[in-house]
C-alpha positions as CSV (number, residue, x, y, z in Angstrom):
1,M,59.2,-36.1,-66.9
2,R,59.4,-39.2,-64.8
3,I,61.4,-39.3,-61.6
4,A,63.1,-42.6,-60.8
5,K,62.0,-44.2,-57.6
6,S,65.5,-44.4,-56.3
7,A,65.8,-40.6,-56.4
8,L,63.1,-40.6,-53.7
9,I,63.4,-43.7,-51.6
10,D,66.9,-45.1,-52.0
11,P,69.1,-43.8,-49.2
12,A,72.2,-44.0,-51.4
13,R,70.7,-41.9,-54.2
14,N,68.1,-39.6,-52.7
15,E,70.3,-37.1,-50.9
16,M,68.8,-34.0,-52.6
17,Y,65.2,-35.0,-51.7
18,G,66.2,-36.2,-48.2
19,V,68.1,-33.0,-47.3
20,A,65.1,-30.8,-48.5
21,A,62.6,-33.0,-46.7
22,V,64.5,-32.9,-43.4
23,A,65.2,-29.2,-43.6
24,L,61.5,-28.4,-44.3
25,S,60.4,-30.7,-41.5
26,F,62.7,-28.9,-39.1
27,F,61.1,-25.6,-40.2
28,V,57.6,-27.0,-39.6
29,F,58.5,-28.3,-36.2
30,A,59.9,-24.9,-35.3
31,Y,57.1,-22.7,-36.6
32,S,53.9,-24.7,-37.2
33,S,52.2,-22.6,-34.5
34,R,52.9,-19.6,-36.7
35,F,52.0,-21.0,-40.1
36,G,49.2,-23.3,-39.0
37,Q,47.7,-26.4,-40.5
38,I,49.1,-25.9,-44.1
39,S,52.7,-26.3,-42.8
40,V,51.7,-29.6,-41.0
41,L,50.1,-30.9,-44.1
42,A,53.2,-30.1,-46.0
43,Y,55.2,-32.1,-43.5
44,Y,52.9,-35.1,-43.9
45,G,53.0,-34.8,-47.6
46,L,56.8,-35.0,-47.7
47,W,56.9,-38.4,-46.0
48,F,53.6,-40.1,-46.7
49,M,54.1,-39.4,-50.5
50,L,57.0,-41.9,-50.4
51,V,54.5,-44.6,-49.3
52,L,52.8,-44.2,-52.7
53,V,56.1,-44.7,-54.5
54,D,56.8,-48.2,-52.9
55,Y,54.9,-48.9,-49.8
56,R,56.6,-52.3,-49.1
57,R,60.1,-50.8,-49.1
58,V,59.1,-47.6,-47.3
59,L,57.0,-49.1,-44.5
60,G,58.8,-52.4,-44.1
61,N,57.9,-55.0,-41.5
62,S,55.9,-53.2,-38.9
63,F,56.2,-56.0,-36.3
64,R,59.9,-55.1,-35.7
65,Y,58.8,-51.6,-34.6
66,L,56.1,-52.6,-32.1
67,W,58.3,-51.5,-29.1
68,V,58.8,-48.2,-30.8
69,F,55.0,-47.5,-30.8
70,A,54.5,-48.6,-27.2
71,F,54.2,-45.2,-25.6
72,A,52.2,-43.7,-28.5
73,L,49.7,-46.5,-28.3
74,F,49.2,-46.0,-24.6
75,C,48.7,-42.3,-25.2
76,F,45.9,-43.3,-27.6
77,V,44.3,-45.5,-25.0
78,S,44.6,-42.9,-22.3
79,A,42.3,-40.6,-24.2
80,F,39.4,-42.8,-23.0
81,W,39.8,-41.7,-19.4
82,S,41.0,-38.2,-20.1
83,P,38.7,-35.3,-18.9
84,A,39.4,-33.7,-22.3
85,F,38.7,-36.7,-24.5
86,G,38.7,-34.8,-27.8
87,I,42.0,-33.0,-27.2
88,S,43.7,-36.2,-26.0
89,L,42.4,-38.4,-28.8
90,R,43.3,-35.8,-31.5
91,T,46.8,-35.2,-30.1
92,A,47.5,-39.0,-29.6
93,I,46.6,-39.6,-33.3
94,Q,48.9,-36.7,-34.3
95,Y,51.7,-38.2,-32.2
96,L,51.2,-41.7,-33.7
97,T,51.3,-40.4,-37.3
98,H,54.3,-38.2,-36.4
99,I,56.2,-41.4,-35.3
100,V,55.2,-43.0,-38.6
101,C,56.8,-40.1,-40.5
102,A,60.0,-40.5,-38.5
103,L,60.1,-44.2,-39.3
104,I,59.5,-43.5,-43.0
105,A,62.4,-41.0,-42.9
106,M,64.5,-43.6,-41.1
107,R,63.9,-46.2,-43.9
108,T,64.4,-43.8,-46.8
109,I,67.4,-41.6,-45.8
110,S,70.8,-42.2,-44.4
111,V,72.2,-40.7,-41.3
112,L,74.5,-38.5,-43.4
113,T,71.5,-37.1,-45.3
114,L,69.7,-36.6,-42.0
115,S,72.7,-34.6,-40.7
116,R,73.0,-32.5,-43.8
117,G,69.3,-31.8,-43.8
118,A,69.4,-30.9,-40.1
119,V,72.3,-28.4,-40.7
120,V,70.3,-26.8,-43.5
121,G,67.1,-26.9,-41.5
122,C,68.7,-25.3,-38.4
123,A,70.2,-22.6,-40.5
124,I,66.8,-21.7,-42.0
125,V,65.1,-21.8,-38.5
126,L,67.8,-19.7,-36.9
127,M,68.0,-17.1,-39.7
128,Y,64.2,-16.7,-39.6
129,S,64.5,-16.1,-35.8
130,M,67.3,-13.6,-36.3
131,L,65.2,-11.7,-38.8
132,F,61.9,-11.8,-37.1
133,G,62.8,-12.5,-33.5
134,T,61.8,-10.6,-30.3
135,Y,62.6,-10.4,-26.6
136,L,60.0,-11.8,-24.2
137,Y,59.7,-12.0,-20.4
138,D,60.6,-15.4,-19.1
139,S,58.3,-16.3,-16.2
140,I,60.6,-19.0,-15.0
141,D,63.8,-16.9,-15.0
142,G,62.2,-13.6,-14.3
143,T,64.2,-11.9,-17.0
144,Y,63.8,-10.6,-20.6
145,S,65.5,-12.9,-23.1
146,F,65.9,-13.2,-26.8
147,V,63.5,-15.9,-28.0
148,G,63.8,-15.5,-31.7
149,A,60.5,-16.3,-33.5
150,F,59.6,-18.8,-30.7
151,S,57.7,-18.3,-27.4
152,S,60.6,-19.6,-25.3
153,K,64.3,-19.1,-25.3
154,N,64.7,-22.8,-24.6
155,Q,63.3,-23.7,-28.0
156,L,65.7,-21.3,-29.7
157,G,68.4,-22.9,-27.7
158,L,67.4,-26.3,-28.8
159,Y,67.7,-25.5,-32.5
160,A,71.0,-23.7,-31.8
161,S,72.2,-26.9,-30.0
162,L,71.2,-29.1,-32.9
163,G,72.9,-26.7,-35.3
164,V,76.1,-27.0,-33.4
165,F,75.8,-30.8,-33.0
166,F,74.9,-31.6,-36.6
167,S,77.6,-29.2,-38.0
168,Y,80.1,-31.0,-35.9
169,A,78.8,-34.4,-37.2
170,V,78.9,-33.4,-40.9
171,V,82.5,-32.0,-40.5
172,M,84.1,-34.3,-38.0
173,V,82.2,-37.6,-38.2
174,F,81.4,-37.7,-41.9
175,R,84.5,-35.7,-43.0
176,A,82.7,-33.1,-45.2
177,R,84.6,-31.6,-48.1
178,G,84.1,-28.6,-50.4
179,L,80.9,-26.6,-50.0
180,W,79.5,-28.8,-47.2
181,L,82.6,-28.2,-45.2
182,I,82.4,-24.4,-45.6
183,G,78.7,-24.3,-45.2
184,S,78.6,-26.5,-42.1
185,G,81.4,-24.4,-40.5
186,L,79.4,-21.2,-41.1
187,I,76.2,-22.6,-39.9
188,G,78.0,-24.0,-36.8
189,L,79.2,-20.5,-36.0
190,L,75.6,-19.1,-36.5
191,S,74.3,-21.8,-34.2
192,A,76.9,-21.0,-31.6
193,Y,76.0,-17.3,-31.7
194,S,72.3,-18.2,-31.4
195,L,73.1,-20.5,-28.5
196,L,74.8,-17.6,-26.6
197,A,72.0,-15.1,-27.6
198,S,69.4,-17.5,-26.2
199,Q,71.1,-17.5,-22.8
200,S,69.6,-21.0,-22.3
201,A,71.6,-22.8,-19.6
202,T,70.0,-26.1,-20.6
203,S,71.0,-25.8,-24.2
204,V,74.6,-24.6,-23.5
205,I,75.3,-27.3,-21.0
206,T,73.8,-30.1,-23.1
207,T,75.6,-29.0,-26.2
208,L,79.0,-28.9,-24.5
209,G,78.3,-32.2,-22.8
210,V,77.2,-34.1,-26.0
211,V,79.9,-32.7,-28.3
212,A,82.5,-33.7,-25.6
213,L,81.0,-37.2,-25.4
214,C,81.1,-37.6,-29.2
215,L,84.6,-36.4,-29.4
216,G,85.7,-38.9,-26.8
217,M,83.8,-41.7,-28.4
218,Q,85.2,-40.7,-31.8
219,A,88.7,-40.9,-30.5
220,M,88.1,-44.4,-29.2
221,M,86.8,-45.6,-32.6
222,S,90.4,-46.2,-33.8
223,L,90.7,-48.9,-31.1
224,T,89.6,-52.5,-31.4
225,P,86.1,-53.2,-30.0
226,K,87.5,-55.0,-27.0
227,T,90.0,-52.2,-26.1
228,R,87.3,-49.7,-26.8
229,R,85.0,-51.3,-24.2
230,I,87.8,-51.3,-21.6
231,F,88.6,-47.6,-22.2
232,F,84.9,-46.7,-22.1
233,A,84.4,-48.5,-18.7
234,A,87.4,-46.8,-17.2
235,A,86.4,-43.4,-18.5
236,L,82.9,-43.9,-17.1
237,V,84.3,-44.6,-13.6
238,L,86.6,-41.6,-13.8
239,V,83.8,-39.3,-14.9
240,A,81.5,-40.5,-12.1
241,I,84.2,-39.9,-9.5
242,A,85.0,-36.5,-10.9
243,A,81.3,-35.6,-10.9
244,V,80.8,-36.6,-7.3
245,G,83.9,-34.7,-6.3
246,A,82.8,-31.6,-8.2
247,L,79.3,-31.7,-6.6
248,Q,80.9,-31.9,-3.1
249,F,82.9,-28.7,-3.8
250,G,79.9,-26.7,-5.0
251,A,80.4,-27.0,-8.8
252,M,76.7,-27.1,-9.4
253,D,76.1,-23.8,-7.7
254,A,79.0,-22.3,-9.5
255,I,77.7,-23.4,-12.9
256,L,74.2,-22.1,-12.1
257,A,75.7,-18.8,-11.0
258,I,77.3,-18.4,-14.4
259,F,73.8,-18.5,-16.0
260,G,72.2,-16.3,-13.3
261,K,70.4,-19.2,-11.7
262,D,70.1,-20.3,-8.1
263,S,69.7,-23.7,-6.5
264,T,65.9,-23.6,-7.1
265,L,66.6,-23.3,-10.8
266,T,64.7,-20.0,-10.7
267,G,61.3,-21.5,-10.1
268,R,61.6,-24.9,-11.7
269,T,61.8,-26.8,-8.4
270,Y,58.5,-25.3,-7.3
271,L,56.9,-26.3,-10.6
272,W,58.3,-29.8,-10.2
273,Q,56.7,-30.0,-6.7
274,Q,53.4,-29.0,-8.2
275,G,53.8,-31.6,-10.9
276,I,54.6,-34.4,-8.4
277,A,51.6,-33.5,-6.4
278,A,49.4,-33.6,-9.5
279,A,50.9,-37.0,-10.5
280,G,50.0,-38.3,-7.1
281,E,46.3,-37.9,-7.8
282,N,46.4,-40.5,-10.7
283,P,49.7,-42.3,-10.1
284,Y,49.2,-45.4,-12.3
285,F,47.5,-44.2,-15.5
286,G,47.6,-40.4,-15.2
287,T,44.9,-37.9,-16.2
288,G,45.2,-38.8,-19.9
289,Y,47.6,-37.7,-22.6
290,Q,47.4,-33.9,-23.0
291,G,44.6,-33.9,-20.5
292,Y,46.1,-31.6,-17.9
293,W,47.0,-28.3,-19.5
294,V,43.5,-27.6,-20.7
295,P,41.8,-24.1,-20.5
296,G,39.1,-24.1,-17.8
297,F,40.7,-26.7,-15.7
298,A,41.4,-25.4,-12.2
299,E,45.0,-26.5,-11.5
300,A,46.2,-25.5,-15.0
301,E,44.5,-22.1,-14.7
302,R,46.2,-21.6,-11.3
303,L,49.7,-22.4,-12.6
304,W,49.2,-20.2,-15.7
305,Q,48.2,-17.4,-13.4
306,E,51.1,-17.9,-11.0
307,F,53.6,-17.9,-13.9
308,F,52.0,-15.1,-15.8
309,I,51.2,-17.2,-18.9
310,A,48.5,-15.0,-20.4
311,G,48.2,-17.1,-23.6
312,R,47.4,-20.2,-21.4
313,S,49.3,-22.5,-23.7
314,G,52.9,-23.7,-24.4
315,F,53.6,-24.3,-20.7
316,H,54.7,-27.5,-18.9
317,F,56.4,-28.8,-15.9
318,H,59.9,-28.6,-17.5
319,N,60.7,-32.2,-16.8
320,T,59.8,-35.1,-19.2
321,Y,59.3,-37.6,-16.4
322,I,57.0,-35.4,-14.2
323,E,55.0,-34.3,-17.3
324,T,54.6,-37.9,-18.4
325,M,53.6,-39.0,-14.9
326,V,50.9,-36.4,-14.7
327,E,49.5,-37.3,-18.1
328,T,50.1,-41.0,-18.4
329,G,51.1,-42.2,-15.0
330,V,53.7,-44.8,-14.1
331,V,52.8,-47.0,-17.0
332,G,53.3,-44.3,-19.6
333,T,56.5,-43.0,-17.9
334,V,58.0,-46.4,-17.9
335,L,57.2,-47.0,-21.6
336,L,58.7,-43.7,-22.7
337,T,61.8,-44.0,-20.5
338,L,62.4,-47.5,-21.8
339,I,62.2,-46.3,-25.4
340,L,64.7,-43.5,-24.7
341,L,67.1,-45.7,-22.7
342,A,66.9,-48.7,-25.1
343,T,67.7,-46.3,-28.0
344,L,70.7,-44.8,-26.2
345,F,72.2,-48.1,-24.9
346,G,71.4,-50.0,-28.0
347,H,73.4,-47.7,-30.2
348,L,76.1,-47.4,-27.6
349,R,76.4,-51.2,-27.7
350,R,76.8,-51.0,-31.5
351,L,79.4,-48.3,-31.1
352,L,81.4,-50.4,-28.6
353,T,81.2,-53.8,-30.3
354,V,81.4,-53.0,-34.1
355,G,84.3,-51.5,-36.0
356,K,84.2,-47.9,-37.0
357,N,80.5,-47.0,-37.0
358,P,79.7,-43.3,-37.7
359,E,76.0,-44.0,-37.7
360,A,76.0,-45.4,-34.2
361,L,78.2,-42.4,-33.0
362,L,75.7,-39.9,-34.4
363,L,72.7,-41.7,-33.0
364,V,74.3,-42.0,-29.5
365,G,74.9,-38.3,-29.6
366,I,71.2,-37.6,-30.5
367,A,69.9,-39.9,-27.8
368,G,72.4,-38.6,-25.3
369,L,71.3,-35.0,-25.9
370,L,67.6,-35.9,-25.6
371,L,68.3,-37.8,-22.3
372,I,70.2,-34.9,-20.7
373,R,67.5,-32.4,-21.8
374,S,64.7,-34.7,-20.6
375,F,65.4,-33.6,-17.0
376,V,64.5,-30.0,-17.7
377,E,62.5,-30.1,-20.9
378,I,59.8,-32.2,-22.7
379,D,61.2,-32.7,-26.2
380,I,60.1,-36.2,-26.9
381,M,56.5,-36.6,-25.9
382,H,54.7,-34.2,-28.3
383,P,53.8,-34.4,-32.0
384,Y,55.5,-32.1,-34.6
385,H,58.5,-31.6,-32.3
386,V,62.1,-32.1,-33.5
387,G,63.0,-34.0,-30.4
388,S,60.4,-36.7,-30.8
389,F,61.2,-37.0,-34.6
390,L,64.9,-37.5,-33.9
391,L,64.2,-40.0,-31.0
392,Y,62.0,-42.2,-33.1
393,F,64.3,-42.0,-36.1
394,A,67.1,-43.3,-33.9
395,A,64.9,-45.9,-32.3
396,G,63.8,-47.2,-35.8
397,K,67.5,-47.4,-36.9
398,L,68.1,-49.6,-33.8
399,A,65.2,-51.8,-34.6
400,V,66.5,-52.4,-38.1
401,A,70.0,-53.0,-36.9
402,Q,68.8,-55.6,-34.3
403,S,66.7,-57.3,-37.0
404,H,69.7,-57.6,-39.3
405,R,71.9,-58.9,-36.5
406,V,69.3,-61.6,-35.6
407,R,69.1,-62.7,-39.3
408,R,72.9,-62.8,-39.6
409,T,73.2,-64.9,-36.4
410,Y,70.5,-67.3,-37.6
411,F,72.3,-67.6,-41.0
412,D,75.7,-68.3,-39.4
413,Q,74.2,-71.0,-37.2
414,F,72.5,-72.6,-40.1
415,V,75.6,-72.6,-42.3
416,S,77.8,-73.9,-39.4
417,S,75.4,-76.7,-38.5
418,P,75.8,-80.2,-40.2
419,S,72.3,-80.0,-41.6
420,G,73.0,-76.5,-43.0
421,V,76.1,-77.7,-44.7
422,H,74.4,-80.7,-46.1
423,A,71.5,-78.6,-47.4
424,G,73.9,-76.2,-49.1
């Protein structure tokens, strides 16, 4: 039996394959450490197989994505001064190929298919954690927390956050009907329960903030683009004033107290101090990508011992910018930050200047969630991580949209010019 190419690579006709591929990818991102290399190979197979179907359509023009690869390419180069050359080089290659998979997904599936696949994937991940999950001691918080089948409650919280967010997107943004409406509602409730069970302050706060942001932006989509921009600017000013006022009256301490945390974020501030000190030793180019948390290296061993990390893995500085500074210095930090901010503000510009645009709304929500989490987690700088996959999917969509806008602008200028009219 022959399968039509469109059933695999046409975003308008490959929903079944796309949903399955995204769901399985989410499962691999969550549990590749449990299932090993075979799961990672399955992930590569899902996306690289599409290159064999029609490589021109699947890969497209790589030049338009050069800025998307900037940080990954610098990670690759940084391996040559890393004290752990083999580890750095291998992980940089993994990160680079991981980005390629995200860009293949971006070109072959729609944002609706991504959202539905994410809902299914989060459901599978969370149900697996409910069935086989455990409680572990959190060295940062000093408490025992339900971590599911992960090694950290923050990872369980991340997938719960994504489950809530994508369930909202399928129901409210893409107006699901029938089985998708019922299924997304149930999975949203499962995700909300998992979010509370994880007791992850980071995940709860970011989820509430991003869903509130999207609801507000969705309400403004009924307005004309010009009016939309005025309302957004006014809302931004009001939110900034309210935030400053709330901080003055101790709102931050009150919020932290709800989650059982203090002003030191239960140890994170000390960890940040250690990271800043480590970054100061190689401020411009860093120690090398993945070249700090290496068994046998004195500073890494010291911090593992101080925070009771017996496995000597899966630990980090709980801040994307500090972690990136330590490993890739100012250069790498600037490159990664620019990719994240360009993605967020690029899609925000689309949302505020174009008519109703559900795709831009969803991608603004994804980028916003990753930006908020970047101050306390490191979701976007590792291979086989759902955060980096979603970031580069969104960045690729922006690159394509910008390319189409440039072509339309050139075409309009050509048609409106005297020579263009004559040539037509």
